Residue, then its C-alpha position, 0 to 999 in steps of 0.5 A: m806342164e805350163a812354163i813359168e815365167p820369172q818374176t821381177p823382185k819386188h824392189a830393185t837391189i843396189s846392183e840395178c839401182e847402181a845399173a841404172l844411174d846412167h839412164i837417169l842422168a841421161s834425162p832432159n834438161s829442160g822442156a820435158t813433158i809432165g807425164q802424171l800428176c798426182f793429187r794427194p788429199d790426206f796420207g795415203l790417198r791418191t788420185f791422177p787429176v789431167a790438172l793441178e791448181m797451185s797457188v802461192s798461199h795454199g800450195i797445191i789447191g786442196e792437197r793436205w799440205t796447208k793441213k798436215p804438212w812434214l814440215t813446218l816454220p817455226n810458227g806452226e804454218p806450212d813450210p812453202r819449200i815443200q809445196v811440191s815435189i817432183l819425182s823423175q820418171r825414171v826413177m819411179d820407173l826404177c822402183w815402183r815395181d808392184r803397181t797393183n799392191t803398192v801406193h804410187p810415191g805420192d809425188p805431184i809432179v812426174v817428169d823425164m828430166d834431170l832433177s840434178a843439183a847441176n841441172l837445177p840449183v837451189g833457187t832455179r826458176l821452173s815454168v809449167g803450165s801457167a805456175l811458176l816454181e822455185v827449186s827449194d833448198k830442202f834436200n828430199t831424202a825418202c823417208i821410212k815409207w819409201r823403204d817401206r813401199y820401195g825397199n831398202d836398197s833403193l833408199r840406201w842408194i838415194n841417199k849415197r853420198e855421191n849421189r846426194d847431188f843427182r837429187l834421186r828422191g827428187i826436188l822440192c820447190k815452192i810455188v812463185r806464181d799461182g797457176t795451172v799445170k796439166v799432164g802434157d805441159r812442159l817443165i822448163k828450166l827458166 
């Protein structure tokens, strides 16, 4: 009779999330290497290129931000504060468990870096590749898609009042200088 190996639960529990918090908060403050890039041509679609072209006026070139943004300005144009989202590698590794059957979170940049408000206040400039980003004042709360894909416990943990300043769902940025970002580039706090 073969031994049955215990399976990892599909979603992180609240106790697992709480236990991982110190590890997540111990991420480097600056200079972290970009571990992964994600390109989203449309809802639910993901590719993982080695480079992304970024533009102040067009966001990530070819991505859905110009066509179907979730946040718009009063005139209906895409809000530049949500051009680029950056997710902590440690949070992604904690929450995205079923990588075969569950879609990637979709953040264009995944990096092992401290994304907290204390480390990266609103307005902080970030150099990455030849592009320059600015941390937005728009808070990334995660959404119903996060809950459905990665579980209600991790969604509640991300949005707990005492965790909000840690920005566990990542940060939103606007592009302030056109450029190319590649896997292996460093995200540098200016």
